[in-house]
C-alpha positions as CSV (number, residue, x, y, z in Angstrom):
1,X,101.2,-36.7,-7.4
2,X,101.8,-33.2,-6.1
3,X,98.9,-31.0,-5.2
4,X,98.8,-27.8,-7.1
5,X,96.3,-25.0,-6.9
6,X,95.2,-22.9,-9.8
7,X,97.6,-20.0,-10.2
8,X,100.3,-21.2,-7.9
9,X,103.4,-19.6,-9.3
10,X,106.3,-21.8,-8.0
11,X,106.8,-25.0,-6.2
12,X,109.0,-23.5,-3.4
13,X,108.8,-20.9,-0.8
14,X,111.6,-18.5,-1.2
15,X,114.5,-19.1,1.2
16,X,114.2,-17.3,4.5
17,X,110.5,-16.5,4.1
18,X,109.3,-15.1,7.5
19,X,105.9,-15.0,9.0
20,X,105.6,-12.6,11.9
21,X,102.9,-12.4,14.5
22,X,102.5,-8.7,15.2
23,X,100.9,-7.8,18.5
24,X,100.1,-11.5,18.9
25,X,100.3,-11.7,22.6
26,X,98.1,-8.6,23.2
27,X,94.4,-8.9,23.6
28,X,92.0,-6.0,23.5
29,X,93.4,-2.8,25.1
30,X,91.7,-1.2,28.1
31,X,90.3,1.5,25.9
32,X,88.9,-1.1,23.5
33,X,87.3,-3.0,26.4
34,X,85.8,0.2,27.8
35,X,84.5,1.1,24.3
36,X,82.9,-2.3,23.9
37,X,81.3,-2.1,27.3
38,X,80.0,1.4,26.7
39,X,78.5,0.3,23.4
40,X,76.6,-2.5,25.0
41,X,75.3,-0.1,27.7
42,X,73.9,2.2,25.0
43,X,71.7,-0.7,23.8
44,X,69.3,0.0,26.7
45,X,69.1,3.8,26.1
46,X,66.1,5.6,24.6
47,X,68.3,6.8,21.8
48,X,69.1,3.3,20.6
49,X,65.4,2.4,21.0
50,X,64.6,5.3,18.7
51,X,67.2,4.1,16.1
52,X,65.4,0.7,16.0
53,X,62.0,2.1,15.2
54,X,60.5,2.1,11.8
55,X,58.1,0.2,9.6
56,X,58.5,-3.6,9.4
57,X,57.9,-5.6,6.2
58,X,54.6,-7.4,5.6
59,X,56.6,-10.2,3.9
60,X,60.0,-11.1,2.5
61,X,60.6,-10.4,-1.2
62,X,63.3,-13.1,-1.5
63,X,63.8,-16.4,0.2
64,X,67.4,-17.7,-0.4
65,X,68.1,-21.4,-0.8
66,X,70.2,-23.0,1.9
67,X,72.3,-25.6,0.0
68,X,74.0,-27.1,3.0
69,X,72.8,-30.2,4.9
70,X,72.2,-30.0,8.6
71,X,73.1,-32.7,11.1
72,X,70.5,-35.5,11.1
73,X,71.1,-36.4,14.7
74,X,70.3,-32.9,15.9
75,X,67.4,-32.7,13.5
76,X,65.8,-35.9,14.8
77,X,66.3,-34.7,18.3
78,X,64.2,-31.6,17.4
79,X,61.5,-33.9,16.1
80,X,61.5,-35.6,19.5
81,X,61.1,-32.3,21.3
82,X,64.7,-31.7,22.3
83,X,67.4,-29.3,21.3
84,X,70.8,-31.0,21.3
85,X,74.3,-29.7,20.7
86,X,77.7,-31.2,21.5
87,X,76.2,-33.6,24.0
88,X,74.1,-31.0,25.8
89,X,70.4,-31.3,25.7
90,X,67.3,-29.3,26.7
91,X,63.6,-30.0,26.2
92,X,61.9,-27.5,23.9
93,X,58.9,-27.1,26.1
94,X,61.1,-26.0,28.9
95,X,63.3,-23.5,27.1
96,X,63.5,-20.2,28.9
97,X,65.5,-17.7,26.9
98,X,65.1,-15.1,29.6
99,X,66.8,-17.3,32.2
100,X,69.3,-19.5,30.2
101,X,70.7,-22.6,31.9
102,X,72.9,-23.7,29.1
103,X,76.5,-23.4,28.0
104,X,77.6,-20.5,25.8
105,X,78.1,-23.0,22.9
106,X,74.5,-24.2,23.1
107,X,73.3,-20.7,23.6
108,X,74.9,-19.5,20.4
109,X,73.5,-22.5,18.6
110,X,70.0,-21.7,19.9
111,X,70.2,-17.9,19.5
112,X,71.6,-18.0,16.0
113,X,68.7,-20.3,14.8
114,X,71.3,-22.5,13.1
115,X,69.2,-25.5,14.3
116,X,66.7,-24.5,11.5
117,X,69.1,-26.1,9.0
118,X,69.1,-29.4,11.1
119,X,65.3,-29.4,11.3
120,X,64.8,-28.7,7.6
121,X,67.1,-31.6,6.7
122,X,65.0,-34.2,8.4
123,X,61.4,-32.8,8.4
124,X,58.7,-31.9,6.0
125,X,57.4,-28.3,6.3
126,X,54.2,-29.6,7.9
127,X,56.1,-31.4,10.6
128,X,58.8,-28.8,11.1
129,X,56.7,-25.7,11.3
130,X,55.2,-26.3,14.8
131,X,58.6,-27.0,16.2
132,X,60.2,-24.0,14.7
133,X,57.3,-21.7,15.7
134,X,57.4,-23.0,19.3
135,X,61.0,-22.0,19.7
136,X,60.5,-18.8,17.8
137,X,57.6,-17.7,20.1
138,X,59.7,-18.4,23.1
139,X,62.6,-16.3,21.7
140,X,60.3,-13.4,20.7
141,X,58.8,-13.2,24.2
142,X,62.3,-12.9,25.8
143,X,64.2,-11.0,23.2
144,X,62.0,-9.6,20.5
145,X,61.8,-6.2,22.1
146,X,64.6,-6.3,24.7
147,X,68.0,-5.5,23.4
148,X,70.6,-7.4,25.4
149,X,73.6,-9.6,25.2
150,X,74.2,-12.2,23.9
151,X,70.9,-12.4,22.0
152,X,71.6,-9.1,20.2
153,X,75.3,-9.6,19.7
154,X,76.0,-8.4,16.1
155,X,77.5,-11.7,14.9
156,X,74.6,-13.6,16.3
157,X,72.1,-11.3,14.6
158,X,74.0,-11.8,11.3
159,X,73.7,-15.5,11.6
160,X,70.1,-15.2,12.7
161,X,69.1,-13.1,9.6
162,X,70.8,-15.7,7.3
163,X,68.9,-18.6,8.9
164,X,65.6,-16.8,9.2
165,X,65.5,-15.7,5.6
166,X,66.8,-19.1,4.2
167,X,64.3,-21.1,6.3
168,X,61.5,-18.6,6.3
169,X,58.9,-21.3,5.4
170,X,59.5,-22.9,8.8
171,X,59.0,-19.7,10.8
172,X,56.6,-17.6,8.6
173,X,53.9,-20.1,7.5
174,X,51.6,-19.5,10.4
175,X,48.1,-18.0,9.8
176,X,48.5,-16.2,13.2
177,X,49.0,-12.6,11.9
178,X,50.2,-11.3,15.2
179,X,52.9,-13.9,15.4
180,X,54.0,-13.3,11.8
181,X,54.1,-9.6,12.5
182,X,56.2,-10.0,15.6
183,X,58.8,-12.1,13.7
184,X,59.0,-9.6,10.8
185,X,59.2,-6.7,13.3
186,X,62.1,-8.4,15.2
187,X,63.8,-9.0,11.8
188,X,63.5,-5.3,10.9
189,X,64.8,-4.2,14.3
190,X,67.7,-6.6,14.1
191,X,68.7,-5.3,10.7
192,X,68.7,-1.7,12.0
193,X,70.7,-2.8,15.0
194,X,73.3,-4.5,12.7
195,X,73.5,-1.4,10.5
196,X,75.2,0.3,13.5
197,X,77.0,-2.6,15.1
198,X,78.4,-4.8,12.4
199,X,81.7,-2.8,12.1
200,X,82.4,-3.3,15.8
201,X,82.9,-7.0,15.5
202,X,86.4,-8.4,15.5
203,X,87.8,-9.7,12.2
204,X,87.1,-13.3,11.4
205,X,84.0,-15.4,10.7
206,X,82.0,-13.3,13.2
207,X,82.6,-10.1,11.3
208,X,81.8,-11.9,8.0
209,X,78.5,-13.2,9.6
210,X,77.5,-9.7,10.8
211,X,78.0,-8.0,7.4
212,X,76.5,-11.0,5.5
213,X,73.4,-10.4,7.7
214,X,73.3,-6.7,6.8
215,X,73.5,-7.5,3.1
216,X,71.0,-10.4,3.1
217,X,68.5,-8.2,5.0
218,X,68.9,-5.6,2.3
219,X,68.1,-8.2,-0.4
220,X,65.3,-10.0,1.4
221,X,63.2,-7.1,2.7
222,X,61.3,-4.5,0.6
223,X,62.9,-1.2,0.1
224,X,66.3,-2.6,1.0
225,X,68.4,-1.2,-1.9
226,X,70.2,1.4,0.3
227,X,71.0,-1.2,2.9
228,X,72.2,-3.6,0.1
229,X,74.7,-1.0,-1.2
230,X,75.8,-0.3,2.4
231,X,76.1,-4.1,3.1
232,X,78.2,-4.7,0.0
233,X,80.8,-2.1,1.0
234,X,80.8,-3.4,4.6
235,X,81.2,-7.1,3.5
236,X,84.0,-6.2,1.2
237,X,85.9,-4.5,4.1
238,X,85.1,-7.4,6.4
239,X,86.6,-9.9,3.9
240,X,89.7,-7.8,3.5
241,X,90.2,-7.8,7.3
242,X,89.2,-11.4,7.8
243,X,90.6,-13.4,5.0
244,X,94.3,-13.7,3.9
245,X,95.2,-13.4,0.3
246,X,95.8,-17.2,0.1
247,X,92.1,-17.7,1.2
248,X,92.7,-18.6,4.9
249,X,90.8,-17.2,7.8
250,X,92.8,-14.9,10.1
251,X,91.5,-17.1,13.0
252,X,93.5,-20.0,11.4
253,X,90.6,-22.2,12.4
254,X,89.2,-24.8,9.8
255,X,85.7,-24.5,11.5
256,X,85.8,-20.7,11.1
257,X,86.8,-21.3,7.5
258,X,83.8,-23.5,6.9
259,X,81.4,-21.1,8.5
260,X,82.7,-18.2,6.4
261,X,82.4,-20.2,3.2
262,X,78.8,-21.0,4.2
263,X,78.0,-17.4,4.9
264,X,79.3,-16.2,1.5
265,X,77.4,-19.0,-0.2
266,X,74.1,-17.9,1.5
267,X,74.8,-14.3,0.4
268,X,75.2,-15.6,-3.2
269,X,71.9,-17.5,-2.9
270,X,70.2,-14.3,-1.7
271,X,71.3,-12.5,-4.9
272,X,70.1,-15.5,-7.0
273,X,66.7,-15.4,-5.3
274,X,66.4,-11.7,-6.4
275,X,67.8,-12.7,-9.9
276,X,70.7,-10.4,-9.3
277,X,74.4,-11.0,-9.9
278,X,76.5,-11.1,-6.7
279,X,79.5,-8.8,-6.5
280,X,82.6,-10.4,-7.9
281,X,84.6,-10.2,-4.7
282,X,82.1,-12.5,-2.9
283,X,82.6,-15.4,-5.3
284,X,86.3,-14.8,-5.7
285,X,86.9,-14.8,-1.9
286,X,84.8,-17.9,-1.4
287,X,86.7,-19.8,-4.2
288,X,90.0,-19.0,-2.5
289,X,88.7,-20.1,0.8
290,X,87.5,-23.5,-0.6
291,X,90.9,-24.1,-2.2
292,X,92.7,-23.3,1.1
293,X,90.3,-25.5,3.1
294,X,90.9,-28.5,0.8
295,X,94.6,-28.1,1.6
296,X,93.9,-29.3,5.1
297,X,92.2,-32.5,4.0
298,X,93.8,-36.0,4.5
299,X,93.5,-39.0,2.2
300,X,90.1,-39.8,3.8
301,X,88.9,-36.4,2.5
302,X,88.3,-35.2,6.0
303,X,89.8,-32.2,7.7
304,X,92.9,-32.4,10.0
305,X,92.6,-31.0,13.5
306,X,93.9,-27.5,14.0
307,X,93.2,-24.5,16.3
308,X,90.6,-26.4,18.3
309,X,88.7,-27.8,15.3
310,X,87.9,-31.5,15.2
311,X,88.5,-33.9,12.4
312,X,85.5,-33.1,10.3
313,X,84.3,-36.0,8.1
314,X,85.0,-36.1,4.4
315,X,81.3,-36.4,3.6
316,X,80.7,-33.1,5.2
317,X,83.6,-31.4,3.4
318,X,82.4,-33.0,0.0
319,X,78.9,-31.7,0.5
320,X,80.2,-28.2,1.4
321,X,82.3,-28.1,-1.8
322,X,79.4,-29.4,-3.9
323,X,77.0,-26.8,-2.4
324,X,79.4,-24.0,-3.3
325,X,79.9,-25.3,-6.9
326,X,83.7,-24.5,-6.6
327,X,85.9,-26.8,-8.6
328,X,89.5,-26.7,-7.5
329,X,92.4,-28.7,-6.1
330,X,93.9,-28.5,-2.6
331,X,96.2,-25.6,-1.9
332,X,99.6,-27.0,-0.9
333,X,101.1,-23.7,0.3
334,X,98.9,-21.4,2.4
335,X,101.7,-19.1,3.3
336,X,99.7,-16.5,5.3
337,X,97.1,-18.9,6.7
338,X,100.2,-20.9,7.7
339,X,99.6,-24.5,6.6
340,X,101.9,-26.5,4.4
341,X,100.9,-29.7,2.6
342,X,103.0,-32.5,1.2
343,X,101.3,-35.1,-0.9
344,X,103.0,-38.0,-2.7
345,X,101.6,-41.4,-3.6
346,X,98.9,-42.2,-0.9
347,X,100.6,-40.1,1.8
348,X,99.5,-36.7,2.9
349,X,101.3,-34.6,5.5
350,X,99.9,-31.3,6.8
351,X,102.1,-29.0,8.9
352,X,101.5,-25.8,10.9
353,X,104.2,-23.5,9.7
354,X,103.1,-20.1,11.1
355,X,102.7,-18.3,14.4
356,X,99.4,-18.9,16.2
357,X,96.4,-16.6,15.7
358,X,96.4,-13.1,17.2
359,X,95.2,-13.0,20.8
360,X,92.8,-10.1,20.0
361,X,91.0,-12.1,17.3
362,X,90.7,-15.6,18.9
363,X,89.9,-17.1,22.3
364,X,90.7,-20.8,22.5
365,X,93.7,-20.8,20.1
366,X,96.3,-23.5,20.2
367,X,100.1,-23.5,20.7
368,X,100.7,-25.8,17.8
369,X,103.5,-24.2,15.7
370,X,105.5,-26.8,13.7
371,X,103.2,-29.7,14.5
372,X,102.1,-32.0,11.7
373,X,99.6,-34.7,10.8
374,X,100.3,-37.7,8.5
375,X,97.9,-40.0,6.7
376,X,98.2,-43.0,4.4
377,X,95.2,-43.1,2.0
378,X,92.1,-43.5,4.2
379,X,94.2,-44.2,7.3
380,X,95.3,-41.4,9.6
381,X,98.6,-42.2,11.3
382,X,100.1,-39.1,13.1
383,X,97.4,-36.7,14.4
384,X,97.0,-33.8,16.9
385,X,94.7,-34.4,19.9
386,X,92.5,-31.6,18.5
387,X,88.9,-30.7,19.4
388,X,89.4,-28.1,22.1
389,X,86.5,-26.1,20.6
390,X,84.5,-29.1,19.4
391,X,84.5,-31.4,22.4
392,X,81.3,-32.5,24.0
393,X,80.0,-30.4,26.8
394,X,80.6,-33.2,29.4
395,X,84.4,-33.3,28.7
396,X,86.2,-31.9,31.7
397,X,87.4,-28.3,31.4
398,X,90.9,-29.3,32.4
399,X,91.1,-31.7,29.4
400,X,89.6,-29.2,27.0
401,X,92.3,-26.7,28.0
402,X,94.9,-29.4,27.8
403,X,94.0,-30.0,24.2
404,X,95.3,-26.5,23.4
405,X,98.8,-27.1,24.7
406,X,101.9,-27.8,22.6
407,X,102.0,-31.2,24.2
408,X,98.7,-32.1,22.7
409,X,100.2,-31.6,19.2
410,X,102.7,-33.7,17.3
411,X,105.7,-31.5,17.8
412,X,108.6,-30.7,20.2
413,X,108.0,-29.5,23.7
414,X,110.9,-27.9,25.6
415,X,111.0,-27.9,29.5
416,X,107.4,-29.0,29.6
417,X,106.3,-25.5,28.5
418,X,104.1,-24.3,25.7
419,X,105.7,-22.7,22.6
420,X,103.1,-19.9,23.1
421,X,101.7,-19.1,26.5
422,X,98.0,-19.9,27.1
423,X,96.3,-17.3,29.4
424,X,93.6,-18.1,31.9
425,X,91.1,-16.0,29.9
426,X,91.5,-18.2,26.9
427,X,93.8,-16.0,24.8
428,X,97.3,-16.8,23.7
429,X,100.2,-14.8,25.2
430,X,103.9,-14.5,24.6
431,X,105.8,-17.1,22.6
432,X,106.1,-17.6,18.9
433,X,106.5,-14.3,17.2
434,X,108.4,-15.3,14.1
435,X,108.5,-18.4,11.9
436,X,111.1,-18.8,9.2
437,X,110.0,-21.0,6.4
438,X,111.6,-22.5,3.2
439,X,110.1,-25.1,0.9
440,X,111.8,-27.1,-1.9
441,X,110.5,-29.5,-4.5
442,X,113.0,-31.7,-6.3
443,X,112.9,-35.0,-8.2
444,X,113.9,-36.9,-5.0
445,X,111.8,-35.3,-2.3
446,X,109.4,-32.5,-1.2
447,X,111.0,-30.7,1.7
448,X,109.8,-28.2,4.3
449,X,112.2,-26.4,6.6
450,X,110.8,-24.2,9.4
451,X,111.9,-22.7,12.7
452,X,110.1,-20.8,15.4
453,X,111.3,-18.5,18.3
454,X,108.8,-19.6,20.9
455,X,111.4,-20.9,23.3
456,X,114.0,-18.2,22.8
457,X,112.9,-15.7,25.4
458,X,112.6,-18.3,28.2
459,X,115.1,-21.0,27.3
460,X,117.4,-19.5,24.6
461,X,116.7,-22.0,21.9
462,X,115.2,-21.9,18.4
463,X,113.2,-25.0,17.4
464,X,113.9,-26.0,13.8
465,X,112.0,-28.8,12.1
466,X,112.8,-30.3,8.7
467,X,110.3,-32.7,7.0
468,X,110.9,-34.4,3.7
469,X,108.7,-36.8,1.8
470,X,109.9,-39.2,-1.0
471,X,108.3,-39.1,-4.4
472,X,106.4,-42.3,-3.8
473,X,105.2,-41.1,-0.3
474,X,106.6,-44.2,1.4
475,X,109.3,-42.4,3.4
476,X,108.7,-39.4,5.6
477,X,112.0,-38.2,7.1
478,X,112.3,-35.5,9.8
479,X,114.7,-33.8,12.0
480,X,114.1,-31.6,15.1
481,X,116.8,-29.3,16.2
482,X,117.2,-27.0,19.2
483,X,119.7,-24.3,18.2
484,X,121.2,-21.8,20.7
485,X,119.8,-18.4,19.8
486,X,122.3,-16.3,21.8
487,X,125.6,-16.6,23.6
488,X,124.1,-17.3,27.0
489,X,125.7,-20.2,28.9
490,X,123.2,-23.0,29.4
491,X,124.5,-24.6,32.6
492,X,121.7,-27.0,33.1
493,X,120.5,-29.2,30.3
494,X,116.9,-28.6,29.3
495,X,114.7,-31.7,28.8
496,X,112.8,-31.9,25.5
497,X,110.1,-34.2,24.4
498,X,109.0,-34.8,20.8
499,X,105.5,-36.2,20.6
500,X,103.9,-38.1,17.7
501,X,100.3,-38.6,18.6
502,X,98.7,-41.6,16.8
503,X,95.2,-42.2,15.6
504,X,93.2,-44.6,17.8
505,X,93.1,-47.2,15.1
506,X,96.9,-47.5,14.8
507,X,98.3,-50.6,16.5
508,X,101.8,-49.9,17.9
509,X,104.4,-52.6,18.6
510,X,107.9,-51.6,19.9
511,X,110.9,-53.4,18.4
512,X,113.1,-55.6,20.5
513,X,115.9,-53.0,20.7
514,X,113.6,-50.3,22.0
515,X,114.7,-47.9,19.3
516,X,111.8,-48.2,16.9
517,X,108.2,-49.2,16.6
518,X,105.9,-50.9,14.0
519,X,102.6,-49.2,13.2
520,X,99.8,-51.2,11.7
521,X,97.0,-49.1,10.1
522,X,93.3,-50.1,10.0
523,X,93.8,-51.1,6.3
524,X,96.6,-53.5,7.3
525,X,99.6,-51.4,6.1
526,X,102.7,-51.5,8.1
527,X,104.8,-48.5,8.8
528,X,108.2,-48.5,10.6
529,X,109.2,-45.6,12.9
530,X,112.7,-45.1,14.1
531,X,114.4,-42.2,15.7
532,X,118.0,-41.2,16.6
533,X,119.1,-38.7,19.2
534,X,116.5,-39.4,21.8
535,X,115.1,-42.3,23.8
536,X,111.8,-43.7,22.5
537,X,108.8,-44.7,24.5
538,X,105.1,-45.4,23.8
539,X,102.6,-43.6,26.1
540,X,98.9,-43.1,26.3
541,X,97.3,-40.3,24.5
542,X,93.8,-39.0,23.5
543,X,92.2,-38.0,20.2
544,X,88.9,-36.1,19.9
545,X,86.8,-37.6,17.0
546,X,84.4,-35.9,14.6
547,X,81.6,-36.2,17.2
548,X,83.6,-34.4,19.9
549,X,84.3,-37.6,21.9
550,X,87.8,-38.1,23.4
551,X,89.0,-41.5,22.4
552,X,92.0,-43.3,24.0
553,X,95.0,-43.6,21.7
554,X,98.8,-43.8,22.0
555,X,101.8,-41.7,21.2
556,X,105.4,-42.1,20.2
557,X,107.6,-40.1,22.6
558,X,111.2,-39.2,21.9
559,X,112.9,-37.7,25.0
560,X,116.3,-36.1,25.5
561,X,118.2,-33.2,27.0
562,X,119.9,-30.3,25.4
563,X,123.7,-29.9,26.0
564,X,125.2,-26.4,25.7
565,X,125.4,-26.6,22.0
566,X,121.8,-27.6,21.4
567,X,120.2,-30.9,20.4
568,X,119.4,-32.8,17.2
569,X,116.9,-35.7,16.8
570,X,116.3,-37.4,13.4
571,X,113.3,-39.7,12.8
572,X,111.8,-41.7,10.0
573,X,108.3,-43.1,9.0
574,X,108.8,-45.8,6.4
575,X,105.9,-47.8,4.8
576,X,107.1,-51.4,4.8
577,X,104.0,-52.8,3.0
């Protein structure tokens, strides 16, 4: 059965549809970097201190509900006196916010107070309050009055306001009036800081977080109506800059997509707590984002691995959708977000058919253009290594960076180079600028044709990939082509490798002729793989699971060399039983 989203006009993408990455290899300009640095320097000036002065509320007038579940493992660790995140752990009684000894990832988790959601998911108020207050007191001592980075980064303050207000019973139940006053004073100062800093955040989930914080502060604190109106206008602008028309995040990251959906849901809950109706654009954008997110889900209902995100479990996705109250079907064509979905029978194929995210918006992006993942019901077959931004802290940095490369994705690699360059500072550089895309739906097959120019500048070849799925989903046929993009003479053949990374539960057996392989899924189904135009080998690979752990797996590797006229490799996945 085909996946169709409400309002999708046609089954196909018009022939020759082009997606262009404008300014994709350019990060922040020198002037922008100087401006950002100057802004942070102003945080310590008497003028900025004056801007943060004012009365603080004696109480909150609205406590929004947080409908999302936290992670039980992290919540139970808090009950044991430990803060835990991606394999990194610190004892609560030794936390020193003034002298952090943790990674940036754990720091953001701590500073945003996202752990309040984990704590509230496993503890009663009586048991959770002392833990939350202990961490809060330590944060107040270090950062309640001192404006510094990263604690006062605008997107962190946005998240902090969302979690402080939604979990106020955990941090504001104390009978210690001095403590309560210090928390509410910090909240008021943070809101004033955000008023002036939210617009300086780069588009994406961070900008949405900042403006959501401004708006929720206006709803939750007395006398906040002027801030609420200001926040509504700011959030509307933020969504226009951060979310494509098809509902995808400009960061192209599924994790960023999930966070943005959660932020908008918390905004809606803040309006509900005040018995007010949220602006229509909030719900409309969130609905589009949920529809787009479901388009990246496999048959096991979990998310595929793209742009550093891990394979998030289906239960988490289901709870997310339930909490939003959105009822929709997966989007099969996220043209601007860049993901295409084929779904027939029990088979689901998800393909990256767009340039990578802009360097100025994302650090840690991946060179994954034209890669795909394939699943059969609950069994994932072809995957990407994934997890570059979700791996455990103990995973070596070299491996984490390797997970971002083209070779870590199920696509073609030419001359052992990335289709888009990966810079030392984490940004993506030159490479794929333009992707040409066409999609066709017929009675006999669903077909995607796409090409990218990532190898044109360096090697003179376009990479073109065609993928088709039969109506019953039992045949997935593909073809990878390297087409000369100019008239230059290619004197030396270029070696290419087409990688099909396999899920760790797939058992691989090569055939006697060495030209094919038999794949057995965890459910016992057999798939045959065969390719023509390249020599086939089975090599070791790695896959990062939902917990951020790298697991050993295998990959099918088709290798060849390009003669002067280019190369062509055809391949087939056929479900035998």
